[in-house]
TORPA-4810 file (N, C-alpha, C, O; in nm, 3 decimals):
<nodes>
NODE_1_13.058_14.955_8.510_12.959_15.062_8.500_12.887_15.077_8.635_12.843_14.978_8.694_M
NODE_2_12.874_15.201_8.683_12.809_15.227_8.811_12.659_15.200_8.801_12.594_15.256_8.712_L
NODE_3_12.602_15.116_8.888_12.456_15.093_8.885_12.382_15.224_8.913_12.428_15.307_8.990_P
NODE_4_12.266_15.240_8.850_12.184_15.356_8.882_12.117_15.335_9.018_12.086_15.432_9.087_I
NODE_5_12.094_15.209_9.055_12.036_15.177_9.185_12.116_15.067_9.251_12.143_14.964_9.190_L
NODE_6_12.153_15.089_9.375_12.225_14.987_9.452_12.161_14.976_9.590_12.159_15.073_9.666_Q
NODE_7_12.110_14.858_9.622_12.056_14.828_9.755_12.153_14.736_9.825_12.191_14.631_9.772_L
NODE_8_12.193_14.774_9.944_12.293_14.697_10.018_12.239_14.661_10.157_12.214_14.748_10.240_T
NODE_9_12.221_14.531_10.179_12.176_14.477_10.309_12.054_14.554_10.361_12.047_14.589_10.479_S
NODE_10_11.959_14.578_10.273_11.841_14.655_10.309_11.747_14.571_10.395_11.715_14.457_10.361_L
NODE_11_11.705_14.629_10.507_11.624_14.553_10.604_11.517_14.646_10.661_11.544_14.761_10.694_H
NODE_12_11.396_14.593_10.674_11.287_14.670_10.735_11.206_14.578_10.825_11.156_14.474_10.783_K
NODE_13_11.194_14.620_10.951_11.112_14.544_11.046_11.002_14.632_11.103_11.018_14.753_11.117_T
NODE_14_10.890_14.567_11.135_10.780_14.631_11.207_10.758_14.546_11.332_10.692_14.442_11.327_Y
NODE_15_10.813_14.592_11.445_10.807_14.510_11.565_10.888_14.384_11.544_11.009_14.390_11.523_G
NODE_16_10.822_14.268_11.551_10.891_14.141_11.529_10.875_14.089_11.386_10.924_13.982_11.353_T
NODE_17_10.805_14.167_11.303_10.781_14.125_11.165_10.891_14.179_11.074_10.919_14.299_11.074_T
NODE_18_10.953_14.091_10.998_11.057_14.129_10.902_10.993_14.145_10.765_10.966_14.047_10.696_H
NODE_19_10.967_14.271_10.725_10.903_14.296_10.595_11.001_14.278_10.480_10.964_14.228_10.374_A
NODE_20_11.125_14.319_10.502_11.232_14.302_10.403_11.356_14.258_10.478_11.391_14.315_10.581_V
NODE_21_11.424_14.154_10.426_11.538_14.095_10.495_11.664_14.101_10.409_11.671_14.039_10.303_R
NODE_22_11.763_14.176_10.454_11.898_14.172_10.397_11.896_14.170_10.244_11.952_14.080_10.181_D
NODE_23_11.830_14.269_10.185_11.811_14.274_10.040_11.930_14.342_9.972_11.962_14.457_10.001_L
NODE_24_11.994_14.269_9.882_12.104_14.321_9.801_12.063_14.312_9.655_12.032_14.204_9.604_N
NODE_25_12.064_14.428_9.588_12.011_14.433_9.452_12.070_14.553_9.380_12.091_14.658_9.440_L
NODE_26_12.096_14.538_9.249_12.141_14.650_9.170_12.065_14.654_9.038_12.023_14.551_8.985_S
NODE_27_12.047_14.776_8.986_11.984_14.797_8.855_12.080_14.882_8.772_12.128_14.986_8.817_V
NODE_28_12.106_14.836_8.651_12.202_14.903_8.565_12.136_15.011_8.479_12.014_15.007_8.459_Q
NODE_29_12.213_15.108_8.430_12.156_15.210_8.340_12.091_15.146_8.217_12.149_15.059_8.152_P
NODE_30_11.969_15.189_8.186_11.897_15.139_8.070_11.833_15.004_8.087_11.778_14.949_7.992_G
NODE_31_11.838_14.949_8.207_11.784_14.816_8.233_11.638_14.824_8.279_11.602_14.911_8.357_E
NODE_32_11.556_14.732_8.230_11.421_14.713_8.285_11.427_14.592_8.377_11.449_14.479_8.332_I
NODE_33_11.407_14.617_8.506_11.420_14.513_8.607_11.284_14.491_8.670_11.221_14.586_8.716_F
NODE_34_11.239_14.366_8.674_11.111_14.333_8.736_11.131_14.271_8.872_11.202_14.171_8.885_G
NODE_35_11.070_14.329_8.975_11.072_14.271_9.109_10.937_14.206_9.134_10.835_14.274_9.146_L
NODE_36_10.936_14.076_9.140_10.812_14.000_9.148_10.801_13.928_9.282_10.902_13.894_9.344_L
NODE_37_10.679_13.906_9.325_10.657_13.831_9.448_10.510_13.824_9.480_10.431_13.902_9.428_G
NODE_38_10.470_13.730_9.566_10.331_13.720_9.609_10.290_13.845_9.687_10.375_13.926_9.725_P
NODE_39_10.161_13.860_9.711_10.114_13.968_9.798_10.180_13.957_9.934_10.190_13.848_9.991_N
NODE_40_10.225_14.071_9.986_10.290_14.071_10.116_10.434_14.028_10.117_10.493_14.007_10.223_G
NODE_41_10.494_14.013_9.998_10.632_13.964_9.991_10.735_14.070_10.028_10.848_14.037_10.064_A
NODE_42_10.696_14.201_10.020_10.788_14.307_10.053_10.821_14.401_9.938_10.908_14.487_9.951_G
NODE_43_10.752_14.385_9.826_10.783_14.467_9.708_10.755_14.615_9.734_10.842_14.699_9.714_K
NODE_44_10.633_14.646_9.779_10.596_14.785_9.800_10.679_14.849_9.911_10.717_14.965_9.901_T
NODE_45_10.707_14.772_10.016_10.795_14.823_10.122_10.932_14.859_10.066_10.989_14.962_10.101_T
NODE_46_10.984_14.772_9.981_11.114_14.799_9.918_11.109_14.926_9.835_11.199_15.010_9.845_T
NODE_47_11.005_14.942_9.754_10.992_15.061_9.670_10.986_15.187_9.756_11.047_15.288_9.723_F
NODE_48_10.911_15.181_9.865_10.899_15.299_9.951_11.031_15.335_10.017_11.058_15.453_10.040_K
NODE_49_11.113_15.236_10.049_11.245_15.267_10.103_11.335_15.327_9.995_11.415_15.417_10.024_M
NODE_50_11.323_15.279_9.872_11.406_15.332_9.763_11.377_15.479_9.740_11.469_15.558_9.721_I
NODE_51_11.249_15.516_9.742_11.213_15.655_9.708_11.211_15.747_9.829_11.184_15.866_9.816_V
NODE_52_11.239_15.693_9.949_11.250_15.777_10.067_11.123_15.795_10.146_11.118_15.880_10.235_G
NODE_53_11.018_15.718_10.116_10.894_15.728_10.192_10.899_15.647_10.321_10.823_15.673_10.415_L
NODE_54_10.988_15.550_10.326_11.011_15.471_10.447_11.160_15.471_10.478_11.243_15.465_10.387_L
NODE_55_11.193_15.477_10.604_11.333_15.468_10.645_11.367_15.323_10.674_11.297_15.258_10.752_Q
NODE_56_11.473_15.270_10.614_11.513_15.132_10.643_11.550_15.115_10.790_11.600_15.207_10.854_P
NODE_57_11.525_14.997_10.843_11.574_14.964_10.976_11.726_14.957_10.974_11.793_14.999_11.069_T
NODE_58_11.780_14.903_10.866_11.924_14.902_10.843_11.948_14.885_10.694_11.857_14.852_10.618_S
NODE_59_12.071_14.909_10.653_12.105_14.896_10.512_12.113_15.030_10.443_12.099_15.136_10.505_G
NODE_60_12.136_15.024_10.311_12.171_15.144_10.235_12.105_15.144_10.099_12.097_15.040_10.032_N
NODE_61_12.057_15.262_10.056_12.004_15.282_9.921_12.086_15.391_9.854_12.098_15.502_9.906_V
NODE_62_12.142_15.359_9.737_12.214_15.458_9.659_12.151_15.470_9.522_12.124_15.369_9.456_Q
NODE_63_12.127_15.593_9.479_12.071_15.621_9.347_12.174_15.703_9.271_12.204_15.817_9.309_I
NODE_64_12.227_15.645_9.164_12.331_15.713_9.089_12.453_15.743_9.174_12.519_15.845_9.155_G
NODE_65_12.484_15.655_9.269_12.597_15.674_9.357_12.572_15.766_9.475_12.663_15.792_9.554_G
NODE_66_12.449_15.816_9.489_12.415_15.909_9.597_12.336_15.835_9.705_12.236_15.770_9.676_V
NODE_67_12.382_15.845_9.828_12.314_15.783_9.941_12.189_15.864_9.975_12.198_15.982_10.011_D
NODE_68_12.071_15.800_9.962_11.946_15.874_9.982_11.929_15.918_10.127_11.858_16.015_10.153_I
NODE_69_11.991_15.849_10.221_11.980_15.888_10.361_12.064_16.013_10.391_12.026_16.094_10.475_A
NODE_70_12.176_16.028_10.322_12.266_16.140_10.348_12.237_16.261_10.260_12.251_16.375_10.305_K
NODE_71_12.195_16.238_10.135_12.166_16.348_10.042_12.033_16.320_9.972_12.031_16.292_9.852_R
NODE_72_11.923_16.327_10.048_11.793_16.284_9.993_11.748_16.362_9.870_11.696_16.302_9.776_P
NODE_73_11.766_16.493_9.868_11.719_16.571_9.754_11.797_16.538_9.628_11.739_16.525_9.521_L
NODE_74_11.929_16.525_9.640_12.012_16.490_9.524_11.976_16.353_9.471_11.975_16.331_9.350_D
NODE_75_11.945_16.260_9.561_11.907_16.125_9.517_11.769_16.127_9.450_11.751_16.066_9.345_A
NODE_76_11.674_16.195_9.511_11.536_16.193_9.460_11.521_16.266_9.327_11.431_16.236_9.250_K
NODE_77_11.610_16.362_9.300_11.604_16.431_9.170_11.627_16.334_9.054_11.588_16.361_8.940_R
NODE_78_11.691_16.222_9.083_11.726_16.128_8.977_11.618_16.025_8.950_11.633_15.943_8.858_Q
NODE_79_11.510_16.026_9.028_11.410_15.921_9.011_11.270_15.976_8.994_11.239_16.088_9.036_L
NODE_80_11.185_15.895_8.933_11.043_15.920_8.924_10.970_15.798_8.980_11.018_15.686_8.965_G
NODE_81_10.856_15.820_9.044_10.786_15.712_9.114_10.637_15.717_9.086_10.574_15.822_9.098_F
NODE_82_10.581_15.602_9.049_10.436_15.588_9.037_10.394_15.473_9.128_10.425_15.358_9.099_V
NODE_83_10.324_15.503_9.240_10.281_15.397_9.332_10.167_15.315_9.273_10.115_15.348_9.166_P
NODE_84_10.128_15.209_9.343_10.022_15.122_9.291_9.888_15.195_9.281_9.807_15.162_9.195_D
NODE_85_9.866_15.293_9.369_9.744_15.375_9.361_9.787_15.522_9.360_9.797_15.584_9.465_T
NODE_86_9.812_15.577_9.240_9.859_15.716_9.233_9.755_15.813_9.287_9.636_15.799_9.261_P
NODE_87_9.800_15.912_9.363_9.714_16.017_9.414_9.743_16.145_9.336_9.852_16.201_9.344_L
NODE_88_9.644_16.189_9.261_9.660_16.306_9.175_9.577_16.422_9.229_9.479_16.401_9.302_L
NODE_89_9.616_16.543_9.194_9.537_16.661_9.229_9.428_16.676_9.122_9.451_16.735_9.017_Y
NODE_90_9.311_16.621_9.152_9.211_16.602_9.047_9.138_16.730_9.008_9.066_16.730_8.908_E
NODE_91_9.156_16.838_9.082_9.096_16.966_9.042_9.191_17.049_8.956_9.163_17.165_8.925_K
NODE_92_9.304_16.989_8.919_9.394_17.050_8.822_9.370_16.986_8.685_9.324_16.873_8.676_L
NODE_93_9.403_17.060_8.581_9.404_16.998_8.448_9.531_16.915_8.435_9.621_16.924_8.519_T
NODE_94_9.537_16.835_8.331_9.657_16.753_8.309_9.781_16.841_8.294_9.886_16.811_8.351_A
NODE_95_9.768_16.948_8.217_9.882_17.038_8.198_9.922_17.104_8.329_10.041_17.110_8.361_T
NODE_96_9.825_17.152_8.405_9.855_17.216_8.533_9.925_17.120_8.628_10.018_17.158_8.699_E
NODE_97_9.880_16.995_8.628_9.942_16.896_8.716_10.088_16.873_8.678_10.175_16.869_8.765_F
NODE_98_10.115_16.858_8.549_10.253_16.834_8.505_10.342_16.954_8.536_10.457_16.936_8.576_L
NODE_99_10.291_17.075_8.519_10.371_17.194_8.549_10.394_17.207_8.700_10.500_17.253_8.743_L
NODE_100_10.295_17.168_8.778_10.311_17.170_8.924_10.424_17.075_8.966_10.509_17.113_9.047_F
NODE_101_10.423_16.953_8.913_10.529_16.857_8.946_10.665_16.908_8.899_10.765_16.893_8.969_V
NODE_102_10.667_16.968_8.780_10.793_17.023_8.729_10.847_17.131_8.822_10.968_17.139_8.842_A
NODE_103_10.759_17.212_8.878_10.803_17.315_8.974_10.869_17.252_9.096_10.965_17.306_9.150_D
NODE_104_10.816_17.138_9.141_10.873_17.071_9.258_11.018_17.029_9.232_11.099_17.022_9.325_L
NODE_105_11.048_17.001_9.107_11.183_16.958_9.070_11.267_17.073_9.013_11.376_17.051_8.959_Y
NODE_106_11.217_17.195_9.026_11.290_17.314_8.979_11.320_17.310_8.830_11.424_17.358_8.786_D
NODE_107_11.229_17.252_8.753_11.244_17.254_8.607_11.204_17.392_8.557_11.097_17.442_8.592_V
NODE_108_11.287_17.453_8.477_11.259_17.587_8.424_11.127_17.585_8.347_11.099_17.490_8.274_E
NODE_109_11.044_17.690_8.365_10.905_17.688_8.319_10.892_17.665_8.168_10.806_17.588_8.126_R
NODE_110_10.973_17.731_8.087_10.962_17.712_7.942_10.993_17.567_7.904_10.924_17.506_7.822_A
NODE_111_11.098_17.512_7.966_11.134_17.373_7.939_11.025_17.279_7.989_10.994_17.179_7.925_A
NODE_112_10.967_17.312_8.104_10.860_17.229_8.160_10.738_17.229_8.068_10.674_17.126_8.050_A
NODE_113_10.705_17.343_8.012_10.589_17.352_7.922_10.610_17.267_7.797_10.520_17.197_7.752_S
NODE_114_10.732_17.274_7.742_10.763_17.191_7.625_10.756_17.043_7.661_10.699_16.962_7.587_R
NODE_115_10.814_17.009_7.774_10.818_16.869_7.816_10.676_16.817_7.844_10.644_16.704_7.810_R
NODE_116_10.593_16.899_7.906_10.454_16.859_7.935_10.379_16.831_7.806_10.308_16.731_7.795_A
NODE_117_10.395_16.919_7.708_10.326_16.900_7.580_10.374_16.771_7.512_10.294_16.697_7.455_A
NODE_118_10.504_16.745_7.518_10.559_16.623_7.458_10.503_16.498_7.526_10.466_16.402_7.459_E
NODE_119_10.498_16.500_7.657_10.449_16.384_7.731_10.300_16.360_7.708_10.258_16.245_7.696_L
NODE_120_10.222_16.465_7.702_10.079_16.449_7.676_10.056_16.390_7.538_9.964_16.310_7.519_L
NODE_121_10.139_16.430_7.441_10.130_16.369_7.308_10.170_16.222_7.315_10.103_16.136_7.258_R
NODE_122_10.279_16.195_7.384_10.331_16.059_7.393_10.229_15.963_7.453_10.216_15.849_7.409_L
NODE_123_10.156_16.011_7.555_10.059_15.926_7.624_9.917_15.939_7.566_9.820_15.896_7.628_F
NODE_124_9.908_15.999_7.449_9.778_16.011_7.382_9.677_16.088_7.468_9.559_16.053_7.474_D
NODE_125_9.726_16.193_7.535_9.642_16.276_7.620_9.636_16.421_7.571_9.583_16.508_7.640_L
NODE_126_9.688_16.446_7.454_9.699_16.584_7.406_9.563_16.653_7.401_9.552_16.770_7.437_E
NODE_127_9.462_16.583_7.356_9.329_16.645_7.343_9.263_16.668_7.479_9.163_16.739_7.488_K
NODE_128_9.319_16.607_7.584_9.265_16.623_7.720_9.352_16.713_7.807_9.334_16.717_7.928_N
NODE_129_9.444_16.783_7.746_9.543_16.861_7.821_9.479_16.962_7.915_9.532_16.988_8.023_A
NODE_130_9.366_17.020_7.875_9.302_17.124_7.954_9.178_17.076_8.027_9.099_17.156_8.076_D
NODE_131_9.160_16.944_8.035_9.048_16.886_8.109_9.091_16.858_8.253_9.207_16.826_8.279_D
NODE_132_8.996_16.871_8.347_9.026_16.838_8.486_9.052_16.688_8.501_8.985_16.606_8.438_L
NODE_133_9.148_16.653_8.584_9.186_16.514_8.601_9.071_16.433_8.659_9.061_16.313_8.634_I
NODE_134_8.982_16.495_8.737_8.872_16.417_8.797_8.771_16.368_8.693_8.683_16.289_8.726_D
NODE_135_8.784_16.414_8.569_8.698_16.365_8.461_8.762_16.249_8.385_8.701_16.192_8.295_S
NODE_136_8.885_16.213_8.423_8.960_16.111_8.350_8.918_15.970_8.392_8.874_15.947_8.505_F
NODE_137_8.933_15.876_8.300_8.918_15.735_8.331_9.039_15.687_8.411_9.138_15.759_8.425_S
NODE_138_9.029_15.565_8.464_9.142_15.509_8.539_9.268_15.505_8.454_9.376_15.542_8.500_H
NODE_139_9.254_15.460_8.330_9.370_15.451_8.242_9.432_15.586_8.214_9.554_15.599_8.209_G
NODE_140_9.350_15.687_8.195_9.401_15.822_8.170_9.474_15.876_8.292_9.577_15.942_8.280_M
NODE_141_9.420_15.847_8.411_9.487_15.891_8.534_9.622_15.821_8.549_9.720_15.882_8.592_K
NODE_142_9.625_15.693_8.515_9.751_15.618_8.527_9.855_15.677_8.432_9.972_15.691_8.469_Q
NODE_143_9.814_15.712_8.311_9.908_15.771_8.215_9.951_15.910_8.259_10.066_15.949_8.238_K
NODE_144_9.860_15.985_8.319_9.896_16.118_8.371_9.998_16.107_8.483_10.093_16.185_8.489_T
NODE_145_9.979_16.009_8.571_10.074_15.987_8.680_10.212_15.951_8.626_10.314_15.998_8.677_A
NODE_146_10.215_15.868_8.523_10.343_15.830_8.464_10.409_15.948_8.395_10.531_15.965_8.401_L
NODE_147_10.329_16.031_8.329_10.383_16.153_8.268_10.443_16.244_8.375_10.548_16.304_8.355_A
NODE_148_10.375_16.254_8.491_10.427_16.335_8.600_10.559_16.282_8.653_10.647_16.360_8.692_G
NODE_149_10.575_16.151_8.655_10.700_16.091_8.702_10.815_16.114_8.605_10.931_16.103_8.642_A
NODE_150_10.782_16.147_8.479_10.884_16.166_8.377_10.913_16.313_8.346_11.005_16.342_8.269_L
NODE_151_10.838_16.405_8.405_10.846_16.547_8.366_10.986_16.606_8.388_11.026_16.697_8.316_I
NODE_152_11.059_16.555_8.486_11.193_16.608_8.515_11.304_16.524_8.453_11.421_16.542_8.488_H
NODE_153_11.268_16.433_8.363_11.364_16.352_8.289_11.453_16.270_8.383_11.575_16.286_8.382_D
NODE_154_11.392_16.182_8.465_11.470_16.106_8.564_11.556_15.999_8.499_11.534_15.958_8.385_P
NODE_155_11.656_15.954_8.575_11.742_15.845_8.530_11.684_15.709_8.570_11.716_15.607_8.509_K
NODE_156_11.600_15.709_8.673_11.543_15.585_8.726_11.394_15.603_8.747_11.350_15.702_8.806_L
NODE_157_11.316_15.507_8.697_11.171_15.511_8.710_11.127_15.391_8.793_11.158_15.276_8.760_L
NODE_158_11.054_15.418_8.901_11.003_15.312_8.991_10.853_15.302_8.970_10.780_15.399_8.991_I
NODE_159_10.806_15.184_8.931_10.664_15.166_8.898_10.608_15.046_8.974_10.655_14.934_8.956_L
NODE_160_10.510_15.071_9.058_10.445_14.965_9.135_10.313_14.929_9.066_10.216_15.004_9.073_D
NODE_161_10.311_14.815_8.999_10.193_14.767_8.926_10.143_14.870_8.823_10.031_14.918_8.834_E
NODE_162_10.225_14.905_8.724_10.189_15.014_8.632_10.074_14.984_8.536_10.015_15.077_8.482_P
NODE_163_10.041_14.855_8.513_9.938_14.824_8.415_9.808_14.772_8.477_9.720_14.725_8.405_T
NODE_164_9.795_14.780_8.610_9.674_14.731_8.675_9.553_14.813_8.630_9.554_14.936_8.636_V
NODE_165_9.449_14.744_8.586_9.324_14.810_8.549_9.324_14.878_8.415_9.227_14.945_8.379_G
NODE_166_9.433_14.863_8.338_9.438_14.929_8.208_9.378_14.840_8.100_9.387_14.718_8.107_L
NODE_167_9.317_14.903_8.000_9.269_14.828_7.885_9.391_14.785_7.802_9.499_14.842_7.819_D
NODE_168_9.375_14.687_7.713_9.491_14.636_7.638_9.566_14.742_7.559_9.689_14.737_7.550_P
NODE_169_9.495_14.840_7.502_9.562_14.944_7.425_9.651_15.030_7.513_9.765_15.059_7.478_K
NODE_170_9.599_15.072_7.629_9.677_15.155_7.720_9.796_15.078_7.777_9.906_15.132_7.790_S
NODE_171_9.772_14.949_7.812_9.881_14.867_7.864_9.992_14.851_7.761_10.110_14.857_7.795_A
NODE_172_9.954_14.831_7.636_10.054_14.817_7.529_10.130_14.948_7.509_10.251_14.946_7.486_R
NODE_173_10.060_15.061_7.517_10.126_15.190_7.503_10.231_15.210_7.611_10.343_15.252_7.583_L
NODE_174_10.194_15.179_7.735_10.289_15.196_7.845_10.409_15.104_7.828_10.522_15.144_7.854_I
NODE_175_10.386_14.979_7.786_10.496_14.887_7.764_10.590_14.940_7.655_10.712_14.932_7.670_K
NODE_176_10.534_14.993_7.548_10.616_15.047_7.439_10.697_15.168_7.486_10.813_15.183_7.450_D
NODE_177_10.634_15.253_7.567_10.703_15.372_7.618_10.818_15.332_7.710_10.926_15.392_7.704_I
NODE_178_10.796_15.233_7.794_10.902_15.189_7.885_11.020_15.134_7.808_11.135_15.156_7.846_L
NODE_179_10.994_15.062_7.700_11.104_15.011_7.619_11.179_15.125_7.552_11.302_15.122_7.543_R
NODE_180_11.107_15.226_7.504_11.172_15.342_7.443_11.260_15.414_7.546_11.372_15.455_7.514_Q
NODE_181_11.210_15.429_7.668_11.288_15.493_7.773_11.415_15.413_7.802_11.523_15.470_7.819_L
NODE_182_11.402_15.282_7.807_11.518_15.196_7.831_11.623_15.214_7.722_11.742_15.220_7.752_S
NODE_183_11.579_15.224_7.598_11.672_15.242_7.487_11.744_15.377_7.494_11.852_15.393_7.437_E
NODE_184_11.683_15.474_7.563_11.746_15.604_7.583_11.835_15.608_7.707_11.895_15.711_7.738_R
NODE_185_11.844_15.495_7.779_11.930_15.488_7.896_11.861_15.504_8.028_11.927_15.501_8.132_G
NODE_186_11.728_15.523_8.028_11.653_15.533_8.154_11.634_15.392_8.211_11.596_15.300_8.139_V
NODE_187_11.660_15.377_8.339_11.639_15.249_8.407_11.497_15.242_8.461_11.441_15.342_8.505_S
NODE_188_11.439_15.123_8.458_11.303_15.102_8.508_11.304_14.986_8.607_11.352_14.877_8.575_V
NODE_189_11.252_15.010_8.726_11.229_14.905_8.825_11.079_14.895_8.845_11.016_14.992_8.888_L
NODE_190_11.020_14.781_8.815_10.875_14.767_8.822_10.836_14.640_8.893_10.912_14.543_8.898_L
NODE_191_10.715_14.642_8.947_10.653_14.520_8.998_10.526_14.496_8.918_10.462_14.590_8.871_S
NODE_192_10.491_14.371_8.903_10.367_14.335_8.835_10.328_14.194_8.875_10.413_14.109_8.900_T
NODE_193_10.196_14.171_8.881_10.147_14.035_8.903_10.116_13.967_8.770_10.080_13.849_8.767_H
NODE_194_10.132_14.040_8.660_10.108_13.982_8.527_10.242_13.930_8.478_10.321_14.004_8.419_I
NODE_195_10.268_13.802_8.502_10.400_13.745_8.478_10.437_13.746_8.330_10.555_13.752_8.296_L
NODE_196_10.338_13.740_8.242_10.366_13.744_8.099_10.430_13.877_8.060_10.519_13.882_7.976_E
NODE_197_10.383_13.987_8.124_10.442_14.118_8.098_10.588_14.120_8.141_10.675_14.167_8.068_I
NODE_198_10.614_14.069_8.261_10.752_14.067_8.312_10.841_13.983_8.223_10.955_14.022_8.193_A
NODE_199_10.792_13.868_8.180_10.874_13.779_8.098_10.910_13.843_7.964_11.021_13.826_7.915_E
NODE_200_10.816_13.918_7.906_10.841_13.979_7.776_10.921_14.109_7.785_11.000_14.139_7.695_R
NODE_201_10.902_14.184_7.892_10.959_14.318_7.900_11.093_14.326_7.969_11.180_14.402_7.927_M
NODE_202_11.112_14.249_8.074_11.223_14.275_8.166_11.353_14.213_8.117_11.356_14.100_8.068_C
NODE_203_11.461_14.288_8.133_11.594_14.236_8.102_11.638_14.139_8.210_11.699_14.035_8.181_D
NODE_204_11.608_14.172_8.335_11.635_14.082_8.447_11.515_14.083_8.541_11.436_14.177_8.542_R
NODE_205_11.504_13.977_8.619_11.391_13.961_8.710_11.444_13.916_8.845_11.531_13.830_8.854_I
NODE_206_11.390_13.976_8.951_11.417_13.930_9.087_11.287_13.881_9.148_11.183_13.943_9.130_G
NODE_207_11.294_13.770_9.219_11.175_13.714_9.285_11.196_13.724_9.436_11.294_13.673_9.490_I
NODE_208_11.101_13.789_9.502_11.109_13.811_9.646_10.994_13.737_9.714_10.881_13.736_9.665_I
NODE_209_11.025_13.674_9.826_10.924_13.599_9.901_10.953_13.615_10.049_11.066_13.593_10.093_S
NODE_210_10.852_13.652_10.126_10.866_13.672_10.271_10.982_13.767_10.302_11.056_13.747_10.399_K
NODE_211_10.996_13.870_10.218_11.096_13.973_10.241_11.235_13.941_10.194_11.325_14.024_10.205_G
NODE_212_11.258_13.820_10.140_11.391_13.780_10.097_11.396_13.762_9.946_11.303_13.710_9.885_E
NODE_213_11.507_13.807_9.886_11.530_13.786_9.744_11.576_13.642_9.725_11.684_13.605_9.770_L
NODE_214_11.493_13.562_9.658_11.524_13.419_9.648_11.579_13.380_9.511_11.631_13.270_9.495_I
NODE_215_11.568_13.469_9.412_11.623_13.441_9.280_11.636_13.572_9.204_11.555_13.664_9.222_A
NODE_216_11.738_13.581_9.120_11.756_13.700_9.037_11.836_13.661_8.913_11.929_13.581_8.921_V
NODE_217_11.798_13.718_8.798_11.871_13.691_8.676_11.787_13.712_8.553_11.671_13.754_8.563_G
NODE_218_11.844_13.684_8.438_11.770_13.685_8.313_11.679_13.562_8.310_11.690_13.476_8.397_T
NODE_219_11.592_13.554_8.212_11.505_13.437_8.202_11.588_13.311_8.184_11.558_13.209_8.245_M
NODE_220_11.692_13.317_8.102_11.776_13.198_8.083_11.844_13.158_8.213_11.855_13.039_8.244_D
NODE_221_11.889_13.257_8.290_11.955_13.227_8.418_11.855_13.169_8.518_11.890_13.078_8.594_E
NODE_222_11.733_13.221_8.519_11.632_13.168_8.610_11.592_13.025_8.573_11.565_12.943_8.660_L
NODE_223_11.590_12.997_8.442_11.557_12.860_8.400_11.666_12.763_8.443_11.638_12.647_8.472_R
NODE_224_11.791_12.811_8.447_11.901_12.727_8.492_11.919_12.602_8.409_11.953_12.496_8.461_G
NODE_225_11.895_12.614_8.278_11.910_12.499_8.190_11.790_12.407_8.188_11.793_12.299_8.129_G
NODE_226_11.680_12.452_8.254_11.560_12.367_8.261_11.469_12.392_8.142_11.351_12.424_8.159_A
NODE_227_11.521_12.378_8.023_11.441_12.389_7.902_11.381_12.525_7.881_11.446_12.628_7.900_G
NODE_228_11.254_12.526_7.842_11.185_12.651_7.811_11.077_12.682_7.915_10.968_12.726_7.879_D
NODE_229_11.106_12.658_8.042_11.010_12.685_8.148_10.962_12.829_8.141_11.041_12.919_8.115_S
NODE_230_10.833_12.850_8.163_10.778_12.985_8.166_10.810_13.052_8.298_10.844_12.985_8.396_S
NODE_231_10.800_13.185_8.300_10.821_13.257_8.425_10.718_13.215_8.528_10.748_13.209_8.647_L
NODE_232_10.596_13.187_8.484_10.492_13.142_8.577_10.535_13.013_8.647_10.519_13.001_8.769_E
NODE_233_10.588_12.917_8.571_10.632_12.791_8.629_10.744_12.814_8.731_10.744_12.757_8.840_D
NODE_234_10.840_12.899_8.693_10.953_12.929_8.780_10.905_12.998_8.907_10.945_12.962_9.018_I
NODE_235_10.818_13.098_8.889_10.767_13.175_9.002_10.692_13.087_9.101_10.717_13.093_9.221_F
NODE_236_10.600_13.005_9.050_10.520_12.919_9.138_10.607_12.815_9.207_10.584_12.780_9.323_L
NODE_237_10.708_12.766_9.136_10.797_12.668_9.196_10.879_12.727_9.309_10.902_12.660_9.410_G
NODE_238_10.923_12.851_9.293_11.008_12.914_9.393_10.930_12.967_9.513_10.981_12.969_9.625_L
NODE_239_10.805_13.011_9.490_10.729_13.075_9.597_10.628_12.981_9.663_10.548_13.024_9.746_T
NODE_240_10.632_12.853_9.625_10.543_12.757_9.689_10.401_12.768_9.642_10.308_12.732_9.715_G
NODE_241_10.380_12.817_9.519_10.244_12.834_9.468_10.201_12.723_9.376_10.101_12.738_9.305_G
NODE_242_10.273_12.612_9.374_10.240_12.505_9.280_10.103_12.446_9.305_10.039_12.395_9.213_T
NODE_243_10.056_12.452_9.430_9.924_12.394_9.459_9.813_12.467_9.385_9.713_12.407_9.346_E
NODE_244_9.832_12.600_9.365_9.730_12.677_9.292_9.728_12.638_9.145_9.622_12.631_9.083_Y
NODE_245_9.846_12.613_9.091_9.853_12.571_8.953_9.785_12.434_8.935_9.717_12.410_8.835_A
NODE_246_9.803_12.345_9.033_9.740_12.213_9.026_9.588_12.223_9.034_9.517_12.152_8.964_E
NODE_247_9.539_12.312_9.121_9.394_12.332_9.133_9.337_12.387_9.002_9.233_12.342_8.956_I
NODE_248_9.408_12.486_8.944_9.362_12.544_8.818_9.357_12.439_8.709_9.265_12.438_8.627_A
NODE_249_9.456_12.350_8.708_9.459_12.244_8.606_9.342_12.149_8.625_9.281_12.106_8.527_E
NODE_250_9.310_12.116_8.749_9.197_12.027_8.776_9.065_12.092_8.734_8.978_12.027_8.676_L
NODE_251_9.051_12.222_8.764_8.928_12.291_8.729_8.915_12.312_8.578_8.805_12.320_8.524_L
NODE_252_9.032_12.322_8.511_9.031_12.344_8.367_8.987_12.221_8.291_8.981_12.224_8.168_G
</nodes>
C-alpha cells in the first residue's frame, strides 16, 4: 500500500545547526502517527517542511505519491495543517472563515456550505456559527482551526500540539474526532507533549531527539519485550530525561 506520507533523507540546517538529520519516515492511510520529542528536537521544523512552509536543505517529501517540491499545489490539496499556535481571521465569523478556507482549495460553494455546517455541528460550534472568532475561547478557536483544516476533506492531517490548553471535554472531543477520521481512512500525523494521549491514540509512534529519529514503532515494538513499560518510561529512557523522573520521584 502506498504511504500517504513519505519522508526520505529529510535534512534541515541553519548555518552549522542541524535541526533535522536524515529523517526517513512513512505514514500509512488511516494511521494515527505520533511524532514525539523534547522541546527543540525538530518536530515543528519537520512539520513545516512537510506542509511546504520550509524548504528542506536536502531530502524529499511526498504526499500521496506527489513530490511537494515539484508539484506543491497538488501535494498541498491532500493535506490539512493546524500549527501549534493557529492564526485565524478573527473579524470573520466561524462560517465565514470556513468558507474562506474552502475557497482557497477551490471547493464548490454549495458543497463548502454543507461541509461547514457539518463541521460546526461536529465540533459543537453550531450555535456559534455566526459569531466573530475574536469572541471565542481558546478551545473554540482550536476547534475552528481544526474544522478549517478539514473543510476540503484532506487525506492527511498534520497537527502540532492539538490539545494544548484545551479543557478535558474539548480534548476528548478532538481525540474522538481524530479516531473517527482514522476509521474513514484519513491519516493523522500529530505531535504532543502529553504522552498519555499519544500512548492511547496513536497506532505508531516515532521519537525524535536532536533532529534524529531514534525510535519508531507500535507500543509493543517500542517496549521491545520489556514488559508493560509506559510510553513515558520509554521516552525518558531514550531522550536522556531519566534525571527528571528521578527528581519528581524524590519530590513526590
